[in-house]
PAGU-159507 format. One record per residue (C-alpha): x, y, z; residue in three letters. Coordinates in steps of 0.2 Angstrom, whole numbers, plus 2048, in hexadecimal, padded with zeros to 3 digits. Each point is the difference from the previous one (the first is absolute). Layout:
+-----+-----+-----+------+
:   x :   y :   z : titi :
+-----+-----+-----+------+
:   X :   Y :   Z :  ALA :
...
+-----+-----+-----+------+
***
This chain:
+-----+-----+-----+------+
:   x :   y :   z : titi :
+-----+-----+-----+------+
: D53 : F58 : C5E :  MET :
: 7F2 : 7F8 : 7F6 :  ILE :
: 7FF : 7EE : 7FB :  ASP :
: 7FF : 7FD : 7ED :  ILE :
: 7F9 : 7F0 : 7FA :  THR :
: 801 : 7F9 : 7EE :  PHE :
: 7F6 : 7F3 : 7F8 :  LYS :
: 808 : 7F6 : 7F1 :  PRO :
: 7F7 : 802 : 7EF :  ILE :
: 808 : 7F0 : 7FA :  GLY :
: 80F : 7F4 : 800 :  ILE :
: 80F : 800 : 7F5 :  VAL :
: 805 : 7EF : 7F9 :  HIS :
: 811 : 7FD : 7F9 :  SER :
: 80D : 7F2 : 7FF :  SER :
: 80A : 807 : 80F :  PHE :
: 7FA : 7F5 : 80E :  LYS :
: 80D : 806 : 80D :  GLU :
: 80A : 810 : 802 :  PRO :
: 811 : 7F8 : 7FC :  LYS :
: 806 : 803 : 7EE :  ASN :
: 7F2 : 80C : 7FB :  VAL :
: 806 : 80F : 7F6 :  PRO :
: 801 : 80F : 80B :  ILE :
: 7F8 : 80C : 7F3 :  GLN :
: 7F5 : 7FE : 7F1 :  THR :
: 80D : 807 : 7F4 :  SER :
: 80A : 7F0 : 805 :  ALA :
: 7F2 : 7F5 : 7FC :  SER :
: 7FC : 803 : 7EE :  LYS :
: 7F4 : 7F3 : 7F9 :  GLY :
: 7FB : 7F8 : 810 :  THR :
: 7ED : 7FD : 7FF :  GLN :
: 7F3 : 800 : 80D :  GLY :
: 7EE : 804 : 804 :  THR :
: 7F5 : 80A : 80C :  ILE :
: 7F1 : 7F8 : 806 :  GLU :
: 7F4 : 80F : 803 :  LEU :
: 7F3 : 7FD : 80D :  TYR :
: 7EF : 801 : 7F8 :  SER :
: 7F9 : 80F : 809 :  GLN :
: 80E : 80B : 7F8 :  TYR :
: 7FD : 7FA : 7EE :  LEU :
: 7F8 : 810 : 7FB :  ASP :
: 80F : 80A : 805 :  GLY :
: 80B : 7F9 : 7F2 :  ILE :
: 7F4 : 807 : 7F2 :  LYS :
: 80C : 808 : 7F3 :  ASP :
: 810 : 7FA : 809 :  LEU :
: 804 : 7F5 : 7F0 :  GLU :
: 804 : 810 : 7F7 :  GLY :
: 810 : 802 : 80A :  PHE :
: 810 : 7F6 : 7FC :  SER :
: 807 : 801 : 812 :  HIS :
: 7F8 : 801 : 811 :  ILE :
: 806 : 804 : 811 :  ILE :
: 7FD : 7F3 : 80D :  LEU :
: 7FF : 804 : 813 :  LEU :
: 801 : 7F1 : 80B :  TYR :
: 804 : 7F9 : 811 :  TYR :
: 810 : 7F7 : 804 :  PHE :
: 7F7 : 7F2 : 809 :  HIS :
: 810 : 7F6 : 803 :  LEU :
: 80B : 80D : 806 :  ALA :
: 805 : 801 : 812 :  SER :
: 806 : 80E : 80B :  GLY :
: 7FF : 812 : 7FD :  ASP :
: 812 : 806 : 803 :  ALA :
: 804 : 812 : 7FC :  LEU :
: 812 : 7FC : 7FB :  ILE :
: 802 : 7F1 : 7F4 :  VAL :
: 80D : 7F8 : 7F4 :  LYS :
: 7F8 : 801 : 7EF :  PRO :
: 803 : 7F3 : 7F2 :  PHE :
: 80B : 80B : 7F6 :  LEU :
: 80C : 805 : 80E :  ASP :
: 809 : 7F9 : 80E :  ASP :
: 7FF : 810 : 80A :  GLN :
: 7F1 : 805 : 80C :  LEU :
: 7F4 : 80E : 7FA :  HIS :
: 7F0 : 808 : 806 :  GLY :
: 7F1 : 7F6 : 7FB :  ILE :
: 7F8 : 80F : 7F7 :  PHE :
: 810 : 801 : 7F5 :  ALA :
: 7FD : 7EE : 7FA :  THR :
: 7F2 : 7F5 : 7F9 :  ARG :
: 802 : 7F3 : 80D :  SER :
: 7F0 : 7F6 : 804 :  PRO :
: 803 : 801 : 813 :  ALA :
: 7F8 : 811 : 801 :  ARG :
: 7F5 : 807 : 80E :  PRO :
: 7F0 : 7FE : 7F5 :  ASN :
: 807 : 7F3 : 7F4 :  ARG :
: 7F9 : 807 : 7F0 :  ILE :
: 807 : 7FB : 7F0 :  GLY :
: 800 : 809 : 7EF :  LEU :
: 803 : 7F8 : 7EF :  SER :
: 7FD : 806 : 7EE :  ILE :
: 7FB : 7F2 : 7F5 :  VAL :
: 7FB : 7FD : 7EE :  ARG :
: 7ED : 7FD : 7FE :  LEU :
: 7FE : 7F3 : 7F2 :  THR :
: 7ED : 7FC : 801 :  ARG :
: 7F1 : 7FF : 80B :  ILE :
: 7F5 : 7F1 : 800 :  SER :
: 7F1 : 803 : 80C :  GLY :
: 807 : 802 : 811 :  LYS :
: 812 : 7F9 : 7FB :  ILE :
: 80C : 80E : 7FB :  ILE :
: 80F : 7F9 : 7F7 :  HIS :
: 811 : 809 : 803 :  ILE :
: 812 : 7FE : 7FD :  GLU :
: 811 : 806 : 806 :  ASP :
: 7FB : 7FD : 812 :  LEU :
: 80A : 7FE : 80F :  ASP :
: 7F2 : 7FB : 80C :  ILE :
: 7FE : 7F1 : 80B :  LEU :
: 7F1 : 7F4 : 7FC :  ASP :
: 7F2 : 803 : 80C :  GLY :
: 804 : 812 : 803 :  THR :
: 7F1 : 80A : 806 :  PRO :
: 7FD : 80E : 7F3 :  LEU :
: 7FB : 811 : 808 :  LEU :
: 7FD : 80B : 7F0 :  ASP :
: 803 : 802 : 7ED :  ILE :
: 804 : 810 : 7F8 :  LYS :
: 803 : 803 : 7ED :  PRO :
: 812 : 805 : 7FC :  TYR :
: 802 : 80F : 7F6 :  VAL :
: 811 : 805 : 7FB :  SER :
: 7FB : 813 : 7FF :  GLU :
: 7FB : 7FF : 812 :  PHE :
: 80C : 7F3 : 807 :  ASP :
: 810 : 801 : 7F7 :  CYS :
: 80D : 80C : 807 :  ARG :
: 812 : 803 : 7FB :  LYS :
: 80A : 7FF : 810 :  THR :
: 810 : 809 : 804 :  GLU :
: 806 : 7F4 : 80D :  ARG :
: 7FC : 7EF : 807 :  ILE :
: 809 : 801 : 811 :  GLY :
: 80A : 7F0 : 806 :  TRP :
: 7FA : 7F7 : 7F0 :  LEU :
: 80B : 80A : 7F5 :  THR :
: 80E : 7F3 : 7FE :  ASN :
: 7F5 : 7F1 : 804 :  ARG :
: 7F2 : 801 : 7F4 :  ILE :
: 80A : 7F6 : 7F3 :  ILE :
: 7FE : 7F1 : 80B :  ARG :
: 7ED : 800 : 7FF :  LEU :
: 7FD : 7F3 : 7F2 :  ASN :
: 80B : 7F3 : 80A :  GLN :
: 7F9 : 804 : 811 :  THR :
: 7F2 : 7F5 : 808 :  ARG :
: 7F7 : 7FF : 810 :  ASP :
: 80A : 7F6 : 80C :  ASP :
: 7F3 : 7FE : 80D :  GLY :
: 807 : 80D : 80C :  ARG :
: 7F0 : 809 : 804 :  PHE :
: 7F6 : 7F1 : 804 :  ARG :
: 7FF : 7F7 : 811 :  ASP :
: 80C : 80C : 808 :  ASN :
: 80E : 7FB : 7F6 :  GLN :
: 80E : 80D : 7FE :  THR :
+-----+-----+-----+------+
***
């Protein structure tokens, strides 16, 4: 097995200072504003990004602990395989969020509808293009009868400091 090393390209800034009570998905965080502070050496990489209304952020869950293969996700009280959830306590702790891009001011990217903790290391940015990224799903597994709880469910801290 090879080792893979990532270097952050910036830092996400938000009003969420700790995991507890953070919305668990961006669709449950409408209007929440934040910024990305892009490191200067990556500034050329955002040329033409402002033409997109939404962007995909890939980031490192820096405060998550553990990497269990079986977890109890926020929207259920049953255990599920990690790859059937979006739990932050993953083997590689990579997160993904689709956020609204509101404007870019130099190395500061203004975003909203975010569900990311303040100080989160940002690994990559990709433009969201509905023709590429939006798929009609036929099934959503164990979430079928639980998705209606999304807007009321918040992070309870269970994936930080080995809490269950």
